[in-house]
N, C-alpha and C positions, 0 to 999 in steps of 0.2 A: 798707579802709581806703581815704584819700584820698592826691595827692601827697605832702602837705605834712605827715599824721600818717606817711608810710609815710621821710621824711627826716627828720623829727623822729627817727624808731626808728634809721634808720641812727645820727647824730651820736651820739645815747648808743650806743649799740653799741662807735663807735668812741671816744669820749672811755674806753668804760671798757678798750678792748683798753692804753692806759696808765697803768690804776694799781693798782691792790695785784697782789702776790702772793696765792694764796685762803689768810688766814684759815682759821686750825687745823680747817690740816688734819695736823699732826704732833706728836705726844705726846713725853714724853721721849725713848720705848724707838722710837717713831718716827725721833728724831734720831743715837740712838745708834747707831741699826745704820746709818746711816749716815757719823760718823764711824768707827763701827771696820771698815768698808767701805774707808776713805778710807784706813785705816790696813794693809788685806790682812796680817788677823796670820800665815796661813800661808804669805805671802807673805819678810815681814817674820822668820822665823824659819827657811824652810829658804835666804833667800836670803843674813837681814845677822849670823844669830846662825855658822854655820860661818866666816864673815872677824873678829869679833870676837874668839872663840876659838882661832882661827888666829894671827893676825895682833896682837891686842890684845891681855886678861893671860887668856888659856886659862880655865881654871876657875870665875875670881875673874866672868867677862863678869854672872853677874845683880849683882850687886852697880851694873854699870855702869846696866842696866834702872828699879834703884831710883832711882839718883845723877839719873838725865835723868827718872822721876816728881815727882823735890821740885824741880827746875827749871820743870820742865810747871805744879806747882801752882804755885809763889809765883806761875810770868806769870799764871797763871788768876785768881787771886784780884782781882785789878786789874780782870781783861778779864772780870771774871763783875762786878761793880763797873759797870764801865760800859759792860753789857749794861745792866740795868737801866732805867739813860737815857738809850739811842743803842736802837733798833732801824729796822736798816738790812739791805739781805741786803751790802750792799755792807762792812760789817762793820770789816776791817783799815782801811781807808782813810776808809771816816769817821772812825771811832773815832781812827785818828789827824789828820785835818783835824781836829779836832774841838779838838783839846788843842796838835796842833804849829804846827797852821793853815793854808790851802784849800792854796797849791801845797805844800805835802811830802804832804799828804794826796794829794794828784793824782798824783804822782811816786809815790810807796807805790803807788797802785790798778794801776800799768802794772806793778812788782814781783811784786806781788800777782797779776797775771790774765797776765803769766810764765809764774811760777810751777807754778802747776791748773795750764795747760799742757803748759809742760815736760815736767811729773811724768807727765800721762796721757800724751802723748807716750812718753815713757819706758817706763810699762806697755802701749803698743799693739806697743813695737817685742822683750821678751820674755813677752807672750803668742801673739806673734801667731808668735814662736820657738819656743814653748810647745808650743800648737799645734797647729802644720805636724808636727810628732813624731813627734804625740799620733796624730792623723789617720793621720800613714805605717805608725804600728805595728800599730796595729789594722785598721786596712781596705786599705793599699796604696795608700790614695788622692795623691801626692807635690805639695802645691804651696807654690807661696812662700812664705813667711811672710809678706808684704803684703796677698797674694790673702786671708787670714784677721783681718789687723787689720782691708785696707778696708770687711769683711764687715762685721766684730763696730759698725768705727765704726756703720754703717746701720744697725742692730738698736738702738745705745743711739739714736741719733736718737731715735726711733720709740717708746723708754720715758720717754728727757726726755721730748718733747711730750705721752709718754700723761699729765703731773701726776707730784705729787711722791707720791701715794698708790701709783698706782702701783709709784716706781721702789726705795718703802720697804719691799713686800711683796716685793719681786727679791732687798733685798739681802742681806734678811731670811734668807727659804730659806739663800742663798748664808752668810750669815751664820754663819750658828746650824753651816751640816754641817763646816766648820769649823773654828768655839771646838769642837763637840762632842769630835772627834776626838781633836783634842790636850787638853783638857782631863782628857776618858778615861785617857790614855794618861797624861798625869803622874797623876795619882791613883792608879790603876793601880799604877804604880810607887813612889809617896812611901807607900801601903800596905802594897806587898812587902819596903820595908826602902831602893829604892834596888838598885840595882844592884850589876858586881862587889864596892867596897869600901863601897857600902853606899851613905848615901844624902848624906853629909859634906861636911855643913853646913858646917862651917869652913873647910875649902877650897875654898868658894865663896862665903863670905860676912862674914870674916874680913878686917883691912883685910890683915894680908898680904897674901894673894889680888887685897884689890881693886885698890894699888899691884906689885903684880909685872908683867913685862912691859912694854907699849904701855898702860894702860889708856885712855889720850888715843884711841886709834884704834875704843876699844869704847864707850869712851864717847858719839864720834861716832854711831859707827852705835844706837845706844841711845834718841840725842835722836833721831836721822834716825825710827827706827820708831813716836813720838809724833806727828812728824807729823800732821796730820788733825781732831787734834781743837779745834779751834778754828772748827771749818764749825759750831760750837753753832747762832753768833749769823749765822752767816748765812745761816740759815734763823728765824728768829725770826720774820721779818713771819707767815711760816704753820705757825707753833706755837699750841699753843693755851695760854693762858694764858703770853708770852712771860716775861715779869717772873721767872716760877719756873719755867716749861719751863728753859729756855736755862740761866741758873744750877745746875739740876737736872742737867742732862742732862751740863751739864761737867766736873762734878767724879764723877759717877757714870763718865763718859769717860774719864778718868784715872784713876780709882783700879780701873775694870777691865781699863786697858791697860795702869798699871804692873806687878798684880797676873799678872796673864796671862803679860806678857813672863817676869817674875823665874819665877816659879815652875817655866814647862814650860821656860827654857832651862835651870834649877839641874837640872831629872829628867833630861833631855838626855842632860846634862852627866853627871850622876847612873850612866846607864845606861850609856854608854861607862866609865866610870870616871875620876873626876876625877885620876889623873897620867899620863892615854892621851888625856883629851879636844882637847887642843891636840895630840898629831902624831896623833890620828883626824882632826879639822879638819883638818891640810893635806894628807891627804892626800884626804880631799874636793880640797876648792878642786884639785889638779892633772887629779883627774874631772872624776863630778861631785856638786857640792856638794851639792846637795838628799839623798844618800846620807847626810851627817850625822845630817841625821834622819829622812829616813826609812828608815832602815835600824833602828833600835834600834824601828820604832813596827812592823817589821812584826816584827822578832824578838818583842812582847810579842802581838801578835796574831793573826799568820799572813800568807806570802806572796799572801793575797787582796789586802793592803793599798797593795803594788809598784803594784796596776793599783787601786786606789781613789783615794791622792793623789796621782800627778801628774795630774788629772781637776781632783780638791780645789783644786789648784793654779791649773789656772786660770779656774778660776772663783774662784777671790780675788782672779784680775786684771781680770774682769770685770769682780764688783765695784765693785775701786778707778779702773774708768774710768768707771765710772756713777758712782760719787760724787762725784768731781772733775768731769766734765764738769757734773753740777747745779750745782756752785760757781763755776765757770767761766760757768756759760754768769748764773746768777747778778750776778758781779758784768756781763758785761756788763752786763746788765739797770740796775741802780744808776745805774752811769756814765749810761747814758742819761737816766733818769729825770731824771738830778740837772744831765743838760745837759753833760756834758762828752763823751757818744758822737752819732751821727747818732738822733735820738730815733723814727726807725722801730724800735730795737734794744730799746726798751721795755715794744714790745706785747704781749701776752698774747694766748695763744690757747684754745681755748674750757672745754681743762681745767684754763683757769685759770695754764697755763706757760708761760715765757718763751719762747713759739718762734721767732721771729726770730733770738733771742741764741743761742738753741738748734742753729740753725741755722749762723750762724758761727761758735761753735765746735769745732763738728763740721769748716764748712773748715779752721778754724786745725792743727786734728789735723791733717788733709791733709796739710796744707802744710809742717807742720811734721814728717813723716813719710816724703816723699816720697823726699827728696832720700836718704835713706839706703838706701832700698827702689831708686829710680835707679843712685843710682853701686853697688849692690853690697853693701856695709857690713855688717858683722855684725852683727845687728841686737842681742845680747847687747853687747857688748864694746865698742860709739856709740850706736847710740844711746839705751840704756839707761840705760847709767855714764853717762857724760857729763852726759842729762839730769836725774836720779835726780839728781848728784849738785852738778849750781846752780839745783836747784827748791829744795834741801835748804838751799843756806846763803841766799833769794833770802829762805823763809820765817820763818827766823832772825832775818836782819835789818828781815822787819815785828813778828815779835816782840817787839825791843828797841825800833824807832820802838813800840811802840804803850803798851811797859813806860812809857815815860816820856811820852809824849801819857797817858795816865793818872795818872799824881802831875801832870803842869802844871790837864789837866780840870780835876781836884777840887780844888788849891789857884786856881783861880779864879774857876769858879763855888759853889762848897761845896756840893753840892748830899749831901753825903756828908763827913762829916769823921771818922770812921772810920780811924786813924792805921795800924791793922797790912791795909786793904785797900786802903787810897788815895794811903800812901808806901811806909813800911814793907815788904814783902809786893811790893809794883811794883821797887823799890829792887833789893832782893835780884834779885831775875828778872834785872833788866835786866844787872845783874854777871857774875850766871851765863852768863847766854845770849851775852854779849861774850865768857867767855872758853872757851862752846862751840863760838862765832864765828871768833874765832882756831885752835883743832881741827877744825875743816872743814880753813881752812884752808889751814894751815901742810902739814894730807894730803888736799889737795886732787887730791892728782898722785897719790896711793896711791887715792883714793876712786875717779878718772878712770880706771883703769892707762889714762894712755896719757901721754901727752911732753910737758913742760913749757910748752912754748910754748901748746898746746892749753888745761894745764890755766888758764893767764896769761890767754887771751883768753875763759873759761868764771867765771871771775873776773868780773874788770871786767867783762862784760853786765853784774848785778847791778846793782854804783853807777851806769855807763852810766844804763841806765832809770830809773831816780831820779834823776837829772839832766836826761835829756831832757824827764819828765811834769815836776818844778820847770820848766823855761827856758817853757816848755807854759801852766802856768799860772798865771806872770808874765807871759810875751806878749799871752792870751788876756783875763789883767788879769777884770774883769769880768761876762763876757759870761754861767757857766755860773749856777749856779742856787749860791746861798749853803748850800747843804744838809750840804758840806762842812767 
């Protein structure tokens, strides 16, 4: 090979590194596993359900999951309509930019990226604490929580760089494991006729049950459990036939998650007895909250489950961490490709994964976790609760802006004139999301388990990031590409 040919070969290779992500790598099920992993079903059930039952609406908690599913579905209608005309790894910020203008789109990019990085860091806190205790109990090796978190960051980085197919295969194993045991438990309980008080359908699904206690708190946790389904559009570039695959994966994800959480929560409440569920959940919060979920499963299948479920909880968190790593690095990749971040971040490696963006995302995770480790903060009471709460608020703001953007985009472009898909459903979804945001903000101090001052700073961080991105876009003018 002569020198000119070698130069041309290297130039072509360099050009390819700033191209697209690997097309046709994911089908409906592959995308679905990423979505379900981000929602970490066992973590959502074991972590959120006891709180929703104890301080929310008691045995009426399953209705909150159905209500959250309806809100999510209304949002998804417009989201899917947009996905048929806009395919980009930036999803949220691209959609918002198309409908509401580039400055607001860039501002929303900052919120979306910070939300995904925050929720991943939150999971590292809970994961590190869980694995540290798990290993100490079984081997006697007592390492601090952050040591396990740092080691896992390295593993996640390797898997993320190995390509999207590898990540999908790993997540499939973990998701199927946690889904299987919870689904089998729920089905066995259902066909046995429920617990000591029977199935008690009316105690969980009647209007009276839905409105008892503090339904807003239960709805807040139910909505939080749904977050992650929007990742379907993030993988649009890597999907086979994205204009068909993304809508199918989105609707399937909403249906599966809503049905799973509503049915599983109902069966767990039934196993305890509807009249006793609230008291039992409250007692669990004073000790190990997971006992509200683990105890009835162990009673159904045997004490061996007590050894398995903590491991599945750890793998559930690991799957969520990997899923959010992939979502965040694709945001970095998309922002770079559109000229909003250094060009180097849009490079792809030999496996067609955003390699440099992945390294940067891992670096962000280290920076977010490090202060809590260095100051000796409790990883669950601070890192997990603070960052997960602010991430939920940030994503809900993105949902609202996207719904409004869908309406604006289709009113202007007229690419889709179906009223339900482009106006009615997004409009109803936006109104419901405003209500959910109000619930989150009004209960934020309770959500983080901290004081009002900390809650205020965390809440204000979301509009601050949005405003900073908006101001940056206005100042930079037209220097970035107009893709957003």
